[in-house]
C-alpha positions as CSV (number, residue, x, y, z in Angstrom):
1,M,141.9,147.6,145.4
2,R,140.0,150.4,143.7
3,H,140.8,151.6,140.2
4,A,139.7,154.9,138.6
5,L,136.7,154.5,136.3
6,P,136.4,156.1,132.8
7,I,134.0,159.0,132.7
8,V,131.2,159.5,130.2
9,A,129.8,163.1,130.3
10,I,126.4,164.1,129.0
11,V,126.6,167.7,127.6
12,G,124.4,170.0,125.7
13,R,122.5,173.3,125.8
14,P,119.9,173.7,128.6
15,N,116.6,171.9,128.5
16,V,117.4,169.2,125.9
17,G,116.8,166.3,128.3
18,K,120.2,165.6,129.8
19,S,118.9,164.8,133.3
20,T,116.2,162.5,131.8
21,L,118.8,160.6,129.9
22,F,121.1,160.4,133.0
23,N,118.2,159.0,135.0
24,R,117.6,156.5,132.3
25,F,121.2,155.2,132.6
26,A,121.2,155.5,136.4
27,G,118.0,153.4,136.6
28,A,116.3,155.9,139.0
29,R,115.2,159.5,139.2
30,R,118.5,160.6,140.7
31,A,118.7,163.9,138.9
32,L,116.1,166.6,139.1
33,V,114.0,167.0,135.9
34,E,112.0,170.1,135.2
35,D,110.9,171.8,132.0
36,R,112.8,175.0,132.7
37,P,116.2,176.0,131.3
38,G,119.0,176.0,133.7
39,I,117.5,173.8,136.4
40,T,120.5,171.5,136.3
41,R,123.4,173.6,137.4
42,D,125.8,171.1,138.9
43,R,126.8,167.6,137.8
44,I,125.9,164.3,139.4
45,A,127.7,161.0,138.8
46,E,126.5,157.5,138.7
47,E,128.4,154.2,138.4
48,V,126.9,152.2,135.6
49,E,127.7,148.8,134.1
50,V,127.8,148.7,130.3
51,S,128.7,145.5,128.5
52,L,130.5,144.0,131.5
53,R,132.4,147.2,132.0
54,R,131.8,149.9,134.7
55,V,131.9,153.6,133.9
56,L,130.9,156.8,135.6
57,V,128.1,158.6,133.7
58,V,128.0,162.3,134.6
59,D,125.1,164.7,134.2
60,T,126.2,168.3,133.5
61,A,124.7,171.7,133.5
62,G,123.5,173.0,130.1
63,L,126.2,174.6,128.0
64,D,125.5,178.3,127.2
65,A,128.0,179.9,124.8
66,E,126.8,183.4,125.7
67,A,127.4,183.1,129.5
68,E,130.1,185.6,130.5
69,E,129.6,186.4,134.2
70,G,127.9,185.5,137.4
71,L,126.3,182.1,138.0
72,P,125.7,181.2,134.3
73,A,129.5,181.7,133.7
74,A,130.3,179.5,136.7
75,V,128.0,176.8,135.4
76,Q,129.6,176.9,132.0
77,A,133.0,176.6,133.5
78,Q,131.9,173.5,135.3
79,A,130.4,172.0,132.1
80,Q,133.6,172.9,130.2
81,A,135.5,171.0,132.9
82,A,133.3,168.0,132.1
83,I,134.4,168.1,128.5
84,D,138.1,168.6,129.5
85,D,138.2,165.7,132.0
86,A,135.7,163.2,130.5
87,D,137.0,160.2,128.6
88,A,134.0,160.2,126.3
89,I,131.1,162.6,125.6
90,L,127.4,162.2,124.7
91,F,126.4,165.5,123.1
92,L,122.6,165.7,123.5
93,T,120.4,167.9,121.2
94,D,116.6,168.4,120.9
95,G,115.1,166.9,117.8
96,Q,111.9,168.9,118.2
97,S,113.6,172.3,118.3
98,G,116.0,171.5,115.4
99,V,119.6,172.7,115.2
100,L,120.0,176.0,117.1
101,P,122.9,178.4,117.1
102,E,123.8,177.2,120.6
103,D,124.1,173.7,119.3
104,E,126.5,174.9,116.5
105,S,128.6,176.8,119.1
106,I,128.9,173.7,121.3
107,A,129.7,171.5,118.3
108,R,132.6,173.8,117.4
109,T,134.0,173.4,120.9
110,L,133.6,169.6,120.9
111,R,135.1,169.1,117.5
112,R,138.4,170.4,118.9
113,T,138.8,167.4,121.1
114,D,139.9,163.9,119.9
115,K,137.8,162.2,122.6
116,P,135.1,159.8,121.5
117,I,131.9,161.8,120.9
118,A,128.4,160.7,120.0
119,L,125.7,163.2,118.9
120,L,122.4,162.2,120.3
121,V,119.2,163.7,118.8
122,N,116.7,163.5,121.6
123,K,112.9,163.5,121.7
124,I,112.6,161.1,118.7
125,D,109.7,159.4,120.5
126,V,107.9,157.8,117.6
127,P,109.1,156.5,114.1
128,T,107.5,159.4,112.3
129,H,110.0,161.8,114.1
130,A,113.0,160.0,112.6
131,A,113.3,162.5,109.7
132,R,114.2,165.2,112.1
133,V,117.7,163.6,112.6
134,G,118.8,164.5,109.1
135,E,119.6,168.2,109.7
136,F,121.8,167.4,112.7
137,H,124.4,165.6,110.5
138,A,125.4,169.2,109.5
139,L,127.0,169.5,113.0
140,G,129.8,167.2,111.7
141,F,129.8,164.2,114.0
142,E,130.3,160.7,112.5
143,R,128.2,159.1,115.3
144,T,124.8,160.7,115.2
145,R,122.0,158.7,116.7
146,A,118.3,159.2,117.3
147,V,117.2,158.6,120.9
148,S,114.3,159.1,123.3
149,A,115.5,159.8,126.8
150,E,111.9,159.7,128.0
151,H,111.1,156.2,126.5
152,G,114.6,154.8,126.4
153,T,114.7,154.2,122.7
154,G,118.3,154.0,121.4
155,A,119.7,155.4,124.7
156,W,121.5,152.2,125.9
157,D,122.7,151.4,122.4
158,A,124.3,154.8,122.2
159,L,126.0,154.4,125.6
160,E,127.3,150.9,124.7
161,E,128.7,152.2,121.4
162,I,130.6,155.1,123.0
163,V,131.9,152.9,125.9
164,A,133.2,150.3,123.3
165,L,135.5,153.1,121.9
166,L,137.2,153.7,125.2
167,P,140.7,152.2,125.6
168,A,141.2,149.2,127.9
169,A,141.9,150.1,131.5
170,E,145.6,150.5,132.2
171,A,147.3,148.3,134.7
172,P,148.0,150.1,138.0
173,A,151.6,151.3,138.5
174,L,153.8,148.8,140.3
175,A,155.3,151.5,142.5
176,P,152.7,154.2,143.3
177,A,154.2,157.6,143.9
178,G,153.2,158.1,147.5
179,I,149.7,158.6,149.0
180,R,147.3,160.5,146.7
181,I,145.3,163.0,148.6
182,A,142.3,164.8,147.1
183,V,141.7,168.2,148.7
184,V,137.9,168.8,148.2
185,G,135.2,171.1,149.4
186,R,132.9,174.0,148.6
187,P,134.4,177.0,146.8
188,N,136.3,179.5,148.8
189,V,136.8,177.4,152.0
190,G,140.6,177.6,151.7
191,K,141.6,174.5,149.8
192,S,144.4,176.2,147.8
193,S,145.6,178.1,150.8
194,L,145.9,174.8,152.6
195,V,147.9,173.2,149.8
196,N,150.3,176.1,149.8
197,R,150.6,176.0,153.6
198,L,151.4,172.2,153.5
199,C,154.0,172.9,150.7
200,G,155.5,175.8,152.4
201,E,155.3,177.9,149.3
202,Q,152.9,179.4,146.8
203,R,152.2,176.4,144.5
204,V,148.6,177.2,143.5
205,V,146.6,180.4,142.9
206,V,144.7,181.7,145.9
207,S,141.9,184.2,145.5
208,D,138.8,185.3,147.5
209,V,136.8,184.8,144.4
210,P,135.0,181.4,144.5
211,G,135.9,179.2,141.5
212,T,139.5,180.5,141.1
213,T,140.7,176.9,140.9
214,R,139.3,175.5,137.6
215,D,141.5,172.4,137.2
216,A,142.7,169.7,139.5
217,V,146.3,170.5,140.3
218,D,148.7,167.8,141.4
219,V,151.4,168.8,143.8
220,R,154.1,166.4,144.9
221,L,155.2,166.7,148.6
222,E,158.0,164.8,150.4
223,R,158.3,164.6,154.2
224,G,161.3,162.5,155.1
225,D,160.8,159.0,153.6
226,D,157.1,159.7,153.0
227,V,155.8,160.9,149.6
228,Y,152.4,162.5,149.1
229,T,150.6,163.9,146.0
230,L,148.1,166.7,146.9
231,V,145.3,167.3,144.4
232,D,143.8,170.7,144.8
233,T,140.4,170.7,143.1
234,A,137.7,173.2,142.0
235,G,135.0,173.7,144.6
236,L,131.9,171.5,144.5
237,R,129.5,174.3,144.0
238,R,126.2,174.9,145.6
239,A,124.2,176.8,143.0
240,G,122.9,180.1,144.4
241,R,119.6,180.5,146.1
242,R,117.7,177.4,145.1
243,D,115.4,174.9,146.8
244,R,117.1,171.9,148.4
245,E,115.8,169.5,145.7
246,A,117.6,171.5,143.0
247,E,120.9,171.7,144.9
248,R,123.2,169.1,143.3
249,G,126.9,168.9,143.1
250,S,130.0,167.7,141.7
251,A,132.6,168.8,139.3
252,V,133.8,166.1,137.0
253,M,137.4,166.9,137.8
254,T,136.7,166.5,141.5
255,V,135.0,163.1,140.8
256,R,138.2,162.2,138.8
257,A,140.4,163.3,141.7
258,L,138.5,161.2,144.2
259,E,138.6,158.2,141.8
260,R,142.4,158.4,141.8
261,A,142.9,159.3,145.5
262,E,143.4,157.0,148.5
263,V,142.5,159.8,151.1
264,A,140.2,162.8,150.8
265,L,140.6,165.9,152.9
266,V,137.2,167.5,153.1
267,V,137.8,171.2,153.8
268,I,135.0,173.2,155.4
269,D,134.7,176.8,156.5
270,A,134.4,176.6,160.3
271,A,133.4,180.2,160.5
272,E,130.3,179.5,158.4
273,G,129.6,176.2,160.1
274,F,128.8,172.8,158.6
275,T,126.5,173.1,155.6
276,D,124.4,170.6,153.6
277,Q,126.8,171.0,150.7
278,D,129.7,170.0,153.0
279,A,127.8,166.9,153.8
280,R,127.3,166.2,150.1
281,V,131.0,166.6,149.5
282,A,131.9,164.2,152.4
283,A,129.4,161.7,151.2
284,L,130.7,161.8,147.6
285,A,134.3,161.2,148.9
286,R,133.2,158.2,150.9
287,E,131.1,156.8,148.0
288,R,134.1,156.9,145.7
289,G,136.0,154.8,148.3
290,C,138.3,157.3,149.9
291,A,139.3,157.4,153.5
292,V,138.1,160.7,154.8
293,A,139.2,163.4,157.3
294,V,137.3,166.7,157.7
295,L,139.4,169.8,158.1
296,A,137.6,172.6,159.9
297,N,139.5,175.5,158.3
298,K,139.4,179.2,159.5
299,W,139.1,178.0,163.1
300,D,141.0,181.2,164.0
301,L,137.7,183.1,163.1
302,V,135.4,181.0,165.3
303,G,136.3,182.7,168.5
304,D,134.0,182.0,171.5
305,R,131.6,179.9,169.3
306,A,134.0,176.9,169.3
307,D,131.7,174.6,171.2
308,E,128.6,175.5,169.1
309,V,130.6,175.0,165.9
310,A,132.0,171.7,167.0
311,R,128.4,170.5,167.9
312,G,127.2,171.6,164.5
313,I,130.0,169.7,162.7
314,A,129.3,166.6,164.7
315,H,125.6,166.8,163.9
316,G,126.2,167.3,160.2
317,L,128.6,164.3,160.1
318,R,126.3,162.0,162.0
319,F,126.0,159.8,158.9
320,M,129.8,159.2,159.0
321,A,130.6,159.9,162.6
322,D,133.8,157.9,162.3
323,A,135.5,160.6,160.2
324,P,138.1,162.5,162.2
325,V,137.7,166.3,162.4
326,L,140.8,168.5,162.6
327,R,140.6,172.1,163.6
328,I,143.0,174.1,161.5
329,S,143.8,177.5,160.0
330,A,145.5,177.5,156.6
331,K,146.1,181.2,157.1
332,T,148.0,181.0,160.4
333,G,149.2,177.4,160.1
334,A,147.5,176.3,163.3
335,G,146.9,172.6,163.3
336,V,148.2,172.1,159.8
337,G,151.3,170.2,161.1
338,R,149.0,167.3,162.2
339,I,147.4,166.7,158.8
340,L,149.9,164.5,157.1
341,E,150.3,162.2,160.1
342,R,146.5,161.8,160.1
343,V,146.6,161.1,156.3
344,R,149.2,158.4,156.9
345,R,147.0,156.8,159.6
346,L,143.9,156.9,157.3
347,H,145.9,155.3,154.5
348,E,147.1,152.5,156.8
349,A,143.5,151.9,157.9
350,A,142.3,151.7,154.3
351,E,145.1,149.2,153.5
352,R,144.6,147.1,156.7
353,R,144.0,143.4,156.1
354,I,142.6,141.3,159.0
355,G,143.2,137.6,159.3
356,T,140.2,135.3,158.8
357,A,140.6,133.7,162.3
358,E,140.8,137.1,164.0
359,L,137.8,138.3,162.0
360,N,135.7,135.3,163.0
361,R,136.5,135.8,166.7
362,W,135.3,139.4,166.2
363,L,132.1,138.2,164.5
364,Q,131.3,135.8,167.3
365,D,131.9,138.5,170.0
366,A,129.8,141.1,168.1
367,V,126.8,138.7,167.6
368,R,127.1,137.6,171.3
369,A,127.1,141.3,172.4
370,H,124.1,142.2,170.2
371,E,122.1,139.4,168.6
372,P,120.3,140.3,165.3
373,A,116.5,140.5,165.1
374,M,114.6,137.3,164.2
375,A,114.0,136.6,160.5
376,Q,110.4,136.5,159.4
377,R,109.4,133.9,156.8
378,G,105.7,133.8,156.1
379,T,104.0,133.5,159.5
380,R,107.1,131.9,161.1
381,R,109.9,133.6,162.9
382,R,113.3,131.9,163.0
383,P,116.7,132.8,164.4
384,L,119.1,134.7,162.1
385,K,122.5,133.1,162.3
386,F,126.0,134.3,161.2
387,F,128.5,131.6,160.3
388,Y,131.8,133.2,159.3
389,A,133.4,136.3,157.8
390,T,136.3,137.0,155.5
391,Q,138.0,140.1,154.1
392,T,138.0,140.2,150.3
393,A,139.7,143.6,149.5
394,T,141.4,146.6,150.9
395,R,141.1,150.3,149.9
396,P,138.4,150.3,150.8
397,P,138.3,147.4,153.3
398,T,135.6,145.0,152.1
399,F,134.2,142.1,154.2
400,V,131.9,139.3,153.3
401,L,129.7,137.9,156.1
402,F,127.9,134.6,155.6
403,C,124.6,134.1,157.3
404,T,121.3,132.2,157.0
405,E,119.1,135.0,155.4
406,P,121.0,138.1,154.3
407,E,117.8,139.9,153.2
408,A,116.5,139.7,156.8
409,V,119.4,141.7,158.3
410,Q,118.2,145.2,159.2
411,P,120.1,148.3,158.1
412,S,120.6,149.2,161.8
413,Y,122.3,145.9,162.4
414,R,124.6,146.4,159.3
415,R,125.6,149.8,160.8
416,F,126.2,148.1,164.2
417,L,128.6,145.6,162.5
418,E,130.3,148.3,160.5
419,N,130.9,150.4,163.6
420,R,132.2,147.4,165.6
421,L,134.6,146.7,162.8
422,R,136.0,150.2,162.9
423,E,136.3,150.2,166.6
424,S,137.8,146.7,166.9
425,F,140.4,147.1,164.1
426,D,141.2,150.8,164.1
427,L,139.4,151.6,160.8
428,E,138.6,155.2,161.7
429,G,137.8,157.2,158.6
430,A,137.9,154.2,156.2
431,P,134.8,153.5,154.1
432,V,134.0,150.0,155.2
433,R,132.2,147.8,152.7
434,L,130.1,145.1,154.2
435,R,128.6,142.3,151.9
436,L,126.2,139.8,153.3
437,R,125.9,136.4,151.6
438,A,123.9,133.3,152.2
439,R,125.9,130.2,152.9
440,Q,124.3,128.6,149.8
441,G,125.5,131.5,147.7
442,R,122.4,133.8,147.7
443,S,123.3,137.5,148.1
444,A,121.6,140.4,149.8
């Protein structure tokens, strides 16, 4: 069973090295780094293990106290959401530039929260730069540390220190209040309208202005004996006219909603067609372990393009073709009545547990139908054999398969096994996790 992870947000004014620091923690160049203010406009989250504890580290757009309208204001709203919804904050500054008025403005905002905060003075790349840290103590943070995001000096120590201040994870409730559903998608695709339609009344604010929803809003919904909690989230924003490399997404509140949810309803605008950002939202939902359904909203506006739009959605979802697609209209109510039944089926799939004997019969049939490629060891080729399988977790369904050489199993064969699992045990829409292990205990 999956539990929500604490969130550590990296905040600061533009161009102080937040993405470089994030990449340092993530262990890869996952965030775009460029020496130009404002290049990071959306957040990106990475699960990181710190002192035997897992947390979500989140990269944010640069805070700009002067932003009042347009894209800069939207970016700042997203960054402010990171502050509001994070469990701990790393406030990054630039030791080369010194304390600027923007730093002071951000510091005033951060001092109003009682969450753990560490002030990191970046670009202290050599010992002779250490004296630059002194002036940053004036910002009023007890934990002020010199770091070099570029070289890694002090970075992990600072992260370990802030994570140590987080409270221990709470035990899950014994009686969950129904199925938690995260309603996610780009701005202005109709998420709030859909929540209101499902509730039968105006429960959340609806506007044609993208970004009207700033916070994740929980709405309890009862249908007979079934209880649901709908979480309407701010849109995962695609930032203006930028090249594909710079398009990055995810509001911290949306990441939080997905962490707490069992099912994600990914709402898209059918009239606009399936976009790259829709694919990113769907992928994020699956990465966070949610069962996923895609709701093609505004289908009433598609008209005679229905076949073309359907093909476009199928093509965009080819990386998770098992996700069901429902054609709906939050405005007219068409198709909305089928959503909760689909949610219940998705939840059942995510909770499904398969007996070991049944699972091993499936494994034998799957391997017999399609044998894996031969394993290569040096100049010799040898058969790759699967021995047995067992299920180790639900939500998401997680399976361990024991074989001779896990590292020799091709990605295409993993996908084949995942697809056969979904087909054989009705796991449509569930994020199947497949782990390969050597019988002697080695892992892939």
